[in-house]
Legacy VTK file of the C-alpha trace (Angstrom):
# vtk DataFile Version 3.0
C-alpha trace
ASCII
DATASET POLYDATA
POINTS 271 float
-0.019 0.005 0.051
1.327 3.421 -1.016
2.015 6.043 1.775
2.848 9.674 2.267
5.425 9.014 4.872
7.858 6.301 6.089
8.282 6.193 9.981
11.955 5.912 11.235
11.778 6.237 15.118
10.334 7.964 17.966
12.103 9.111 21.249
10.660 10.375 24.558
12.514 13.269 26.053
13.099 13.953 29.797
10.600 16.819 29.859
7.906 14.525 28.489
8.005 15.896 24.864
8.289 13.200 21.919
10.371 13.512 18.871
9.177 11.485 15.881
11.359 11.077 12.710
9.977 10.515 9.154
10.982 10.282 5.577
8.512 11.672 2.938
7.678 9.650 -0.157
6.959 11.142 -3.698
3.431 11.187 -2.699
3.965 14.165 -0.262
5.558 16.133 -3.249
4.257 19.696 -3.436
2.590 21.802 -6.165
4.672 24.868 -6.255
8.078 23.270 -6.299
9.106 19.661 -6.828
11.686 19.739 -4.058
9.195 20.584 -1.265
6.357 18.708 0.540
2.742 19.584 0.061
1.117 21.292 3.046
-1.854 18.877 2.860
-0.205 15.475 3.874
2.064 17.434 6.240
-0.927 18.594 8.057
-2.354 15.142 8.170
0.904 13.790 9.679
1.057 16.377 12.336
-2.675 15.730 13.319
-1.529 11.992 13.486
1.307 12.966 16.084
-1.058 15.284 17.977
-3.518 12.626 18.370
-1.084 9.994 19.664
0.354 12.361 22.350
-1.057 11.543 25.898
-4.701 11.310 24.705
-7.455 11.771 27.074
-10.746 9.807 26.213
-12.983 12.715 27.324
-11.210 15.368 25.284
-11.300 15.595 21.411
-9.507 17.781 18.893
-11.634 20.761 18.053
-9.261 23.194 16.503
-6.030 22.705 14.492
-3.876 25.654 13.702
-0.903 25.626 11.677
1.611 28.285 10.709
3.994 27.726 7.807
7.435 29.186 8.449
8.850 28.424 4.919
9.310 25.895 2.409
8.802 22.222 3.650
11.738 20.313 2.077
11.020 16.858 0.599
13.624 15.362 2.917
13.853 13.616 6.338
12.419 15.528 9.123
11.377 15.492 12.742
8.171 16.345 14.616
8.507 17.481 18.230
5.270 17.171 20.290
4.570 18.708 23.786
1.695 19.829 25.854
1.611 23.679 26.434
-1.520 23.913 28.320
-2.651 20.906 30.277
-6.047 20.493 31.745
-8.998 18.021 32.310
-11.415 20.082 30.366
-9.232 22.187 27.972
-5.872 21.347 26.615
-3.405 22.861 24.105
-0.793 20.622 22.433
1.888 21.482 20.072
3.695 19.886 17.319
6.733 21.317 15.449
8.004 19.935 12.159
11.709 20.542 11.529
13.961 19.747 8.728
17.637 20.685 7.878
18.080 22.516 11.082
15.092 24.928 10.924
11.403 24.811 11.840
9.046 24.489 8.940
5.591 24.291 10.510
4.179 24.880 14.088
0.863 23.132 14.707
-1.287 23.677 17.727
-4.393 21.706 18.650
-7.054 22.597 21.393
-8.520 19.522 22.802
-11.945 20.225 24.373
-14.101 18.198 26.758
-16.951 16.245 25.240
-20.351 16.092 26.883
-24.050 15.433 25.559
-25.467 18.677 24.022
-28.060 17.176 22.000
-30.899 19.181 23.493
-29.408 22.483 22.115
-27.553 21.191 18.940
-28.054 23.278 15.759
-26.338 24.049 12.547
-26.421 27.001 10.145
-24.176 25.464 7.337
-26.353 23.749 4.774
-26.030 20.050 3.942
-24.650 19.702 0.272
-27.099 17.802 -1.912
-24.535 16.319 -4.272
-23.231 12.910 -3.930
-19.492 12.561 -4.631
-20.039 9.003 -5.914
-22.480 10.277 -8.472
-20.365 13.179 -9.866
-17.784 12.868 -12.640
-14.088 12.816 -12.104
-12.577 16.292 -12.085
-9.548 16.102 -14.256
-8.620 19.696 -13.949
-7.387 19.301 -10.652
-4.311 17.494 -12.419
-3.456 20.954 -13.638
-1.414 21.127 -10.493
1.891 19.290 -10.558
3.383 17.213 -7.918
3.117 13.756 -6.210
0.359 14.702 -3.769
-1.974 16.028 -6.292
-1.370 12.831 -8.379
-2.286 10.800 -5.301
-5.815 12.244 -4.801
-9.116 11.733 -6.678
-11.227 14.791 -7.329
-14.966 15.237 -8.482
-16.460 18.628 -8.576
-20.002 20.015 -8.502
-21.110 21.402 -12.063
-21.514 24.899 -10.512
-17.931 25.149 -9.500
-16.067 28.353 -10.807
-12.996 30.297 -10.412
-13.319 31.762 -6.842
-16.320 29.649 -5.529
-17.487 26.015 -5.670
-17.738 22.548 -4.156
-15.201 19.821 -4.780
-15.024 16.382 -3.169
-11.548 14.803 -2.565
-10.441 11.289 -1.434
-7.289 9.245 -1.520
-6.264 5.661 -1.125
-2.655 6.426 0.009
-2.035 5.873 3.763
-0.448 8.516 5.849
2.112 6.517 7.330
3.684 3.236 5.764
2.257 0.110 7.583
-0.164 1.986 9.906
-4.014 2.336 9.673
-5.017 5.762 8.610
-7.963 7.183 10.754
-10.677 9.101 9.130
-9.788 12.184 11.091
-6.158 11.977 9.969
-7.179 11.199 6.278
-9.483 14.363 6.287
-6.882 16.590 8.005
-4.460 15.439 5.240
-6.733 16.822 2.511
-8.041 20.235 3.784
-5.208 22.363 2.677
-5.924 21.594 -0.877
-8.921 23.976 -0.375
-6.456 26.902 -1.569
-6.126 25.086 -5.008
-9.698 23.977 -5.871
-11.271 27.365 -7.041
-8.117 29.493 -7.851
-9.318 32.906 -9.398
-6.497 32.740 -12.107
-6.923 29.190 -13.392
-5.847 25.794 -12.661
-2.772 25.346 -15.064
0.356 26.461 -13.031
2.409 26.863 -16.430
-0.197 29.666 -17.478
-0.659 31.430 -14.186
0.696 34.981 -13.774
0.416 35.138 -9.856
1.229 32.733 -7.121
-1.009 32.623 -4.060
0.584 30.214 -1.483
-0.986 30.285 1.998
1.177 30.950 5.028
-1.260 29.312 7.535
-4.139 26.753 7.799
-6.918 27.012 10.490
-9.396 24.232 10.973
-12.272 24.371 13.405
-14.676 21.145 13.781
-17.875 21.039 15.643
-17.740 17.295 15.061
-15.437 14.656 14.048
-15.739 13.785 10.298
-16.353 10.131 9.064
-15.806 8.318 5.858
-13.634 8.663 2.787
-14.804 11.734 0.949
-13.940 15.314 2.087
-16.189 17.949 0.489
-14.533 21.501 0.316
-17.006 24.307 -0.235
-14.487 27.005 -0.999
-14.582 30.676 -1.596
-11.330 32.465 -2.663
-10.951 36.162 -2.416
-7.938 38.366 -3.475
-7.566 41.867 -1.908
-5.808 44.684 -3.648
-2.595 44.933 -1.663
-1.295 41.481 -2.188
-3.158 39.484 0.398
-5.893 37.009 -0.117
-8.018 34.553 1.802
-9.516 31.142 1.048
-12.316 30.144 3.377
-14.278 26.779 3.278
-17.056 24.887 4.807
-15.748 21.369 5.321
-18.283 18.361 4.636
-18.351 14.563 5.024
-21.117 12.333 3.625
-23.075 13.170 6.724
-22.953 16.990 6.137
-20.930 19.911 7.338
-18.430 19.298 10.095
-16.398 22.444 10.398
-14.577 25.215 8.579
-11.103 26.169 7.320
-9.247 29.384 6.710
-6.013 30.249 4.910
-4.374 33.570 4.387
-2.661 33.993 1.113
0.429 35.929 0.020
-0.157 36.942 -3.633
3.063 37.361 -5.593
3.774 37.806 -9.419
5.344 34.669 -10.859
8.614 35.160 -12.787
8.415 33.604 -16.268
LINES 1 272
271 0 1 2 3 4 5 6 7 8 9 10 11 12 13 14 15 16 17 18 19 20 21 22 23 24 25 26 27 28 29 30 31 32 33 34 35 36 37 38 39 40 41 42 43 44 45 46 47 48 49 50 51 52 53 54 55 56 57 58 59 60 61 62 63 64 65 66 67 68 69 70 71 72 73 74 75 76 77 78 79 80 81 82 83 84 85 86 87 88 89 90 91 92 93 94 95 96 97 98 99 100 101 102 103 104 105 106 107 108 109 110 111 112 113 114 115 116 117 118 119 120 121 122 123 124 125 126 127 128 129 130 131 132 133 134 135 136 137 138 139 140 141 142 143 144 145 146 147 148 149 150 151 152 153 154 155 156 157 158 159 160 161 162 163 164 165 166 167 168 169 170 171 172 173 174 175 176 177 178 179 180 181 182 183 184 185 186 187 188 189 190 191 192 193 194 195 196 197 198 199 200 201 202 203 204 205 206 207 208 209 210 211 212 213 214 215 216 217 218 219 220 221 222 223 224 225 226 227 228 229 230 231 232 233 234 235 236 237 238 239 240 241 242 243 244 245 246 247 248 249 250 251 252 253 254 255 256 257 258 259 260 261 262 263 264 265 266 267 268 269 270
């Protein structure tokens, strides 16, 4: 079975932090540069490490916030995980990905206590009527290069357009070689793709005049997702001073489960 990463080893430090070492495969390759990792599988792997670190059965991951500190090399790296704010009802855990002597991504997860709130539950985000299993393959997604994009399957709602639309994604690639990929980790490993499903200036990188990489990824979940397909109901907006925003309602087969936000730096591409 293909995987995005190969596990090397994991060490526990005297202060309670854990350092895990990984080697990326070609399936983790990014779209902007062939020598970098795509942020999507890196997010999934960081979620994988955060979920493994000192879990408490009554707490669940509710928010995953990631700051991208620079290019993520397609090379061996480490992830250091520690608890910043311990608690019985609210806890903050951090994972830092490092490669080549520098930090690449800082990920922080809020774990919140779970309890029965069925009595007052209510949603405002709409359930999407489209079924990903009934939609045709969306081959335009392959306009992006790189091993990660090649590893995913995409279908799109017919009303998708530059700047706005719904795209469904799935992958058969495991996050870590030889380990079962949970639904949550699989979903977290796809969300960053939101920035590439409704670009305002086309889907062919060779024809683009502007780059719009995101410098962060914020994911908030009012429930845990289940299944194989991630629905990204995305809106992409560009400001007039070089900064943009990609926002998305996130869906699984049951309906909406959360939202994502990505701030963008918009830069002219050198041809």
